[in-house]
C-alpha positions in Angstrom: 5.2 -28.7 8.0 3.0 -29.3 11.0 0.9 -32.5 10.9 -2.2 -30.7 12.3 -2.5 -26.9 12.1 -5.4 -24.5 12.8 -4.9 -21.3 10.8 -7.0 -18.6 9.1 -10.3 -20.4 9.7 -9.0 -23.8 8.6 -8.0 -27.1 10.0 -5.1 -28.5 8.0 -3.7 -31.9 8.0 -0.3 -32.3 6.4 -0.9 -29.0 4.6 -4.3 -30.0 3.2 -7.4 -28.1 4.2 -9.9 -30.5 5.8 -12.3 -28.1 7.5 -12.8 -24.5 6.5 -14.9 -21.5 7.6 -15.3 -18.7 5.1 -16.9 -15.3 6.0 -17.8 -13.7 2.7 -20.3 -11.2 1.2 -23.4 -11.9 3.1 -23.0 -15.5 4.2 -20.8 -17.7 6.3 -20.0 -21.2 4.8 -18.7 -24.3 6.5 -16.6 -26.6 4.2 -15.5 -30.2 4.7 -12.7 -31.2 2.2 -13.7 -28.4 0.0 -17.4 -29.3 -0.1 -19.8 -26.7 1.3 -21.9 -28.4 4.0 -24.1 -25.6 5.4 -24.5 -21.9 5.8 -23.9 -20.2 9.2 -25.6 -17.0 10.2 -23.6 -14.1 11.4 -24.8 -10.6 12.4 -22.0 -9.3 10.1 -23.1 -11.1 7.0 -25.5 -8.4 5.9 -22.9 -5.7 6.6 -20.4 -7.6 4.4 -23.0 -7.8 1.6 -23.9 -4.2 1.8 -20.3 -3.1 1.7 -19.5 -5.3 -1.3 -22.6 -3.9 -3.1 -22.0 -0.2 -2.1 -20.5 2.5 -4.2 -20.4 5.4 -1.8 -17.2 6.3 0.0 -19.3 7.2 3.0 -19.7 3.9 4.9 -20.1 5.4 8.4 -23.6 3.7 8.6 -21.8 0.3 8.2 -19.3 1.2 11.0 -22.3 2.2 13.1 -24.0 -1.2 12.5 -20.8 -3.0 13.5 -20.6 -0.9 16.6 -24.2 -1.8 17.5 -23.3 -5.5 17.3 -20.3 -5.3 19.6 -22.3 -3.2 22.0 -24.2 -6.4 22.9 -21.0 -8.2 24.0 -20.9 -8.8 27.7 -18.0 -8.8 30.2 -15.5 -7.0 27.9 -12.3 -6.1 29.7 -10.5 -2.8 29.3 -6.9 -1.9 30.0 -4.6 0.7 31.3 -2.3 1.7 28.4 1.4 1.4 28.7 3.0 4.6 27.3 6.1 2.7 26.2 4.1 0.4 23.8 2.6 0.8 20.3 0.7 -1.7 18.3 0.1 -2.3 14.6 -3.0 -4.1 13.2 -3.1 -5.5 9.7 -5.2 -8.1 7.8 -2.3 -9.5 6.0 1.1 -8.4 4.7 3.2 -8.9 1.5 6.8 -8.7 0.3 5.6 -6.5 -2.6 3.3 -3.4 -2.6 3.1 -0.1 -0.9 1.0 -0.5 2.2 3.2 -3.2 3.7 6.3 -1.1 3.1 4.7 1.9 4.7 3.9 -0.2 7.8 7.3 -1.8 7.9 9.1 1.5 7.7 6.8 3.0 10.3 7.6 0.1 12.7 11.3 0.5 12.0 11.0 4.3 12.7 9.3 3.9 16.1 11.1 0.8 17.3 13.9 2.7 19.1 11.4 4.5 21.3 8.7 1.8 21.8 8.0 -1.8 22.4 6.0 -3.0 19.4 3.6 -5.8 18.5 2.1 -6.5 15.1 -1.3 -8.1 15.3 -2.2 -10.0 12.0 -5.8 -11.2 11.6 -4.7 -13.8 9.0 -1.6 -15.9 9.1 -1.2 -18.4 6.2 -1.4 -15.8 3.4 1.2 -13.6 5.1 3.5 -16.6 5.5 3.4 -17.3 1.8 3.3 -13.7 0.5 5.7 -12.0 2.9 8.5 -14.3 4.1 11.1 -11.5 3.7 8.9 -8.9 5.5 8.1 -11.2 8.3 11.8 -12.0 8.8 12.6 -8.3 8.8 9.8 -7.4 11.3 10.6 -10.2 13.7 13.9 -8.5 14.4 12.1 -5.3 15.7 8.6 -6.4 16.7 6.6 -9.2 18.2 4.1 -10.7 15.8 0.8 -12.1 17.1 -1.3 -14.4 14.9 -4.8 -15.6 15.4 -6.4 -18.9 14.6 -9.8 -17.4 13.8 -11.5 -20.8 13.8 -14.9 -20.6 15.4 -18.5 -20.8 14.2 -18.9 -17.7 16.4 -17.4 -14.5 15.0 -17.7 -13.0 18.4 -15.1 -15.5 19.7 -12.7 -14.5 16.8 -13.2 -10.8 17.5 -12.7 -11.3 21.2 -9.5 -13.3 20.6 -7.9 -10.4 18.7 -9.3 -7.8 21.0 -8.1 -9.6 24.1 -4.6 -10.0 22.6 -4.4 -6.2 22.0 -5.7 -5.4 25.5 -3.2 -7.8 27.1 -0.4 -5.8 25.3 -2.1 -2.5 26.3 -0.4 -0.2 23.9 -0.8 3.6 24.1 -1.8 3.6 20.4 -2.5 1.3 17.5 -1.7 2.0 13.9 -4.2 0.4 11.6 -3.3 -1.1 8.2 -6.3 -3.4 7.6 -7.9 -4.2 4.3 -10.8 -2.0 3.4 -13.4 -4.8 3.9 -12.1 -6.4 7.1 -15.2 -6.5 9.2 -13.6 -8.5 12.0 -10.8 -6.0 12.5 -13.3 -3.2 12.3 -15.3 -4.8 15.1 -12.1 -5.1 17.2 -11.5 -1.3 16.7 -15.1 -0.6 17.8 -14.5 -2.5 21.0 -11.2 -0.6 21.6 -13.0 2.7 21.3 -15.8 1.5 23.7 -13.7 -0.1 26.4 -10.1 1.4 26.3 -8.2 4.6 26.1 -5.9 3.2 23.3 -5.5 5.8 20.6 -6.5 4.6 17.1 -4.6 5.9 14.1 -6.1 4.6 10.8 -3.4 4.7 8.1 -5.2 5.4 4.8 -3.3 3.3 2.4 -6.2 2.6 -0.1 -7.1 6.2 -0.9 -9.2 5.4 -4.0 -11.6 2.9 -2.4 -14.3 2.9 0.3 -13.0 1.6 3.6 -14.5 0.4 6.9 -13.3 1.4 10.3 -12.3 5.0 9.8 -15.2 6.1 12.1 -13.3 4.7 15.1 -10.0 6.6 14.4 -8.8 9.4 16.6 -6.9 10.4 13.4 -6.9 9.2 9.8 -3.3 9.5 8.7 -3.1 10.6 5.1 -0.5 10.5 2.3 -1.4 13.7 0.5 -3.8 16.7 0.5 -5.9 14.9 -2.2 -6.3 11.8 -0.1 -7.3 14.0 2.9 -9.8 15.8 0.7 -11.4 12.5 -0.3 -11.7 11.5 3.4 -13.1 14.8 4.5 -15.5 15.5 1.6 -16.5 12.0 0.4 -16.1 9.8 3.4 -17.5 12.6 5.6 -14.8 12.0 8.2 -13.1 15.3 9.3 -10.3 13.9 11.5 -7.5 13.7 8.9 -3.9 14.6 9.4 -1.4 14.5 6.5 1.8 12.6 7.6 3.1 11.5 4.2 4.9 8.3 3.7 8.1 6.8 5.3 11.0 5.3 3.4 14.2 3.6 4.5 16.7 5.4 6.7 19.6 7.1 4.9 22.1 4.6 6.3 20.2 1.6 4.7 20.3 3.0 1.2 22.3 0.5 -0.9 25.4 1.5 -2.8 25.9 -0.5 -6.0 29.1 -0.6 -7.9 29.3 0.2 -11.6 30.1 -3.5 -12.2 26.9 -4.6 -10.4 24.8 -2.3 -12.5 26.4 -3.3 -15.8 25.9 -7.0 -14.8 22.2 -6.4 -13.9 21.6 -4.5 -17.1 23.0 -7.4 -19.1 20.8 -9.8 -17.3 17.8 -7.6 -18.0 18.6 -7.7 -21.7 20.0 -4.2 -22.2 23.1 -4.1 -24.5 26.2 -2.3 -23.4 26.2 1.4 -24.3 22.4 1.6 -24.9 20.0 3.9 -23.1 17.4 2.4 -20.8 14.1 3.8 -19.7 12.2 1.8 -17.1 8.8 1.6 -15.4 7.6 -0.5 -12.5 4.1 -0.8 -11.0 1.1 -3.0 -10.6 -0.1 -3.9 -14.1 -3.5 -2.2 -13.9 -1.8 1.1 -13.6 -0.7 1.0 -17.3 -4.1 0.5 -18.8 -6.9 3.0 -19.4 -9.4 0.2 -20.1 -9.2 -3.5 -21.0 -8.5 -2.5 -24.7 -6.5 0.7 -24.6 -3.3 2.0 -23.1 -1.9 5.5 -23.8 1.1 4.4 -21.8 2.1 1.6 -24.2 1.3 3.8 -27.2 3.7 6.4 -25.9 6.4 3.7 -25.3 6.0 2.4 -28.8 6.5 5.9 -30.2 9.5 6.5 -28.0 11.2 3.2 -29.1 10.4 3.9 -32.7 11.9 7.4 -32.7 15.0 6.4 -30.6 16.5 3.2 -32.0 19.3 3.1 -29.4 16.7 3.0 -26.5 15.5 -0.1 -24.6 12.4 0.1 -22.3 11.9 -2.2 -19.4 8.5 -2.7 -17.6 8.6 -4.5 -14.3 5.2 -5.8 -13.5 3.1 -9.0 -13.4 0.3 -8.8 -15.9 -2.9 -10.6 -16.0 -3.5 -12.8 -19.0 -5.7 -10.3 -20.9 -3.2 -7.5 -20.3 -0.3 -9.6 -21.5 -2.3 -10.5 -24.6 -3.1 -6.9 -25.3 0.6 -5.9 -25.2 1.6 -8.9 -27.3 -1.0 -8.0 -30.0 0.0 -4.3 -29.9 3.7 -5.0 -30.5 3.3 -8.2 -32.6 4.2 -6.5 -35.9 6.2 -3.7 -34.5 9.9 -3.4 -35.4 10.6 -2.2 -31.8 9.1 -5.3 -30.0 12.6 -6.7 -29.3 13.5 -3.5 -27.3 10.4 -3.7 -25.1 11.4 -5.9 -22.1 8.7 -7.2 -19.8 10.0 -8.5 -16.5 8.3 -9.9 -13.4 8.7 -8.2 -10.0 12.3 -8.2 -8.9 13.3 -9.1 -5.4 16.3 -6.8 -5.8 14.2 -4.0 -7.2 16.6 -1.3 -6.0 19.4 -2.6 -8.2 16.9 -2.9 -11.1 15.8 0.7 -10.6 19.5 1.8 -10.7 19.8 0.3 -14.2 17.5 3.0 -15.6 18.9 6.1 -17.3 15.3 7.5 -16.7 12.3 6.1 -14.9 8.9 6.7 -16.5 5.8 7.0 -14.3 2.9 4.7 -14.9 -0.4 6.2 -16.1 -3.4 6.6 -16.0 -2.6 5.6 -12.4 0.6 7.0 -11.0 3.1 5.3 -8.7 3.5 6.3 -5.1 6.2 4.8 -2.9 8.3 3.9 -6.0 9.1 7.6 -6.4 10.3 8.0 -2.9 12.5 4.9 -3.6 13.8 6.7 -6.7 14.6 9.8 -4.7 16.7 8.0 -2.2 18.4 5.8 -4.9 19.2 8.9 -6.9 17.5 7.7 -10.1 16.0 10.4 -12.4 12.4 10.2 -13.4 9.4 11.9 -15.0 5.9 12.1 -13.4 2.5 12.0 -15.1 -0.2 14.0 -13.4 -3.7 12.6 -13.9 -5.7 15.8 -14.4 -8.9 13.8 -15.1 -8.8 12.1 -11.7 -6.6 13.3 -8.9 -7.4 10.1 -7.0 -5.1 8.2 -9.4 -2.3 10.8 -9.3 0.5 11.0 -6.8 2.4 14.0 -8.0 1.9 15.6 -4.6 4.8 13.4 -3.3 7.2 15.6 -5.3 8.8 18.8 -4.2 6.5 21.8 -5.0 8.9 23.1 -7.6 9.8 19.8 -9.2 9.8 20.7 -13.0 9.4 17.2 -14.5 5.7 16.7 -13.9 3.4 16.7 -16.9 -0.3 17.1 -17.4 -0.5 15.7 -20.9 1.2 12.7 -22.6 2.6 15.1 -25.2 4.3 17.2 -22.6 5.6 14.1 -20.8 7.1 12.7 -24.1 8.9 16.0 -24.7 10.3 15.9 -21.1 11.5 12.4 -21.6 13.4 13.3 -24.7 14.9 16.4 -23.1 16.2 14.4 -20.1 17.5 11.5 -22.2 19.5 14.0 -24.2 21.0 15.8 -21.2 22.7 13.8 -18.5 23.6 17.1 -16.6 19.9 17.8 -16.1 19.4 14.2 -14.8 22.2 14.5 -12.3 21.0 17.9 -11.1 17.5 16.4 -10.6 18.6 13.4 -8.5 20.6 15.6 -6.1 17.6 17.9 -5.6 15.3 14.9 -5.1 17.6 13.3 -2.6 17.4 16.5 -0.4 13.6 16.3 -0.6 13.7 12.7 0.5 15.9 13.7 3.5 13.6 16.6 4.4 10.3 14.7 4.1 10.5 10.9 3.9 13.6 9.8 5.7 12.7 8.3 9.1 14.3 11.0 11.1 11.9 13.5 9.5 9.0 11.1 9.7 9.7 10.4 13.4 9.2 14.1 14.3 5.7 13.9 12.6 4.7 10.7 14.3 5.9 11.9 17.8 3.7 15.0 17.3 0.7 12.7 16.6 1.5 10.3 19.5 2.0 13.0 22.0 -1.0 15.1 21.1 -3.7 15.7 23.8 -6.2 17.5 21.6 -6.5 15.8 18.1 -8.8 18.5 16.8 -5.7 20.8 16.7 -4.2 18.4 14.1 -7.2 18.2 11.7 -6.3 19.3 8.2 -7.7 22.6 6.9 -8.1 21.9 3.2 -9.1 24.2 0.3 -10.2 23.0 -3.1 -7.9 20.6 -4.9 -6.5 21.6 -8.3 -7.6 18.6 -10.3 -10.9 16.8 -10.5 -11.8 13.7 -8.5 -13.7 10.8 -10.0 -14.4 7.3 -8.7 -15.8 4.4 -10.7 
């Protein structure tokens, strides 16, 4: 531990925050030992407040206001891009969660061709939340952190911008948080003063997001997410690239003994069937006081006494309380196993005889992991709101996708009873992973984007989507 450290808008002494600047929702506060001393005015404060209060996906007017602020900056240097370099810009990263994995695997995919630098606008949180990811990325990329400790946000913005300009990449892939005003201002400067190509990676498809206005292309996961960007965000420059997973040679091979040992640690008796789900906790609940997902699980366990069901997640207190009350008097409660996130999630997934999709909000990257790990699964389509459904990751003819809970339940029973069908499914899914999500396939798509001279040729042409879209 450093005795004195300046990080993420804080001065720390022996790890304790002594002085802190917070930019948040319409005001900028200056703290001394946790006590707010005074407010600071920033031209971005009102923009932050309007974004936090807004409900529309169309936030181009906020991007414009940010651009108008940076237009007043004087003596801004440009650069001549180096064609052998690419950059990545993120607010913070994590060891768990989809958007960091997407960025990590994109960096890994491009690393053989380009010199890379990751620019992180925050440092401390990433150190705590992503030690494994940082260790992994440091082997293939430089990582640039910023102190961001100034009463002037212009100085913070220029510090990041100058770092990117000094690196002078041909393109920058953007993985910022949806409300990152500082990073958005940096991108506005990049578009004004450089020829660096900006590719905004749309990892938060169901939320409004700043900065897309400054993208040469918005890189999308699915046709539905591209539809949201074009129709609701009013931004036409989308290009569907899909996700990227691990290379085939990095897929782990677990012995039968390792899987048996892990199943035992998870609480699954030998010889019993195991279904499993894994996702962020909110994906399992319709509202704070209902869950069709857990209702289905209770029925499944009741009607199949040799079945154990594992849920890998980390619930908030009210969610855990809901599940405890729901199963308190149930004879199946001992066969519902709730586990926290697993560092070796791949081995945990391999313990499942069948993986069950979360709903009302589906999983995304988890299913690509299941494809490459050869774990069978069923998918729930959210017909009420396509923004919460990720069935488009599957092969078009994948038969185990269901529009209703009743259909899904029947599919689960069918697959649990027929190992031959499960084995046939995993082989077909593995081929889909190789064709679409394995890095060699992804590299071809990314090279097309990076080498394009006329981005309008790549804009998606979309028809109507099959299922309805709703946003709360």
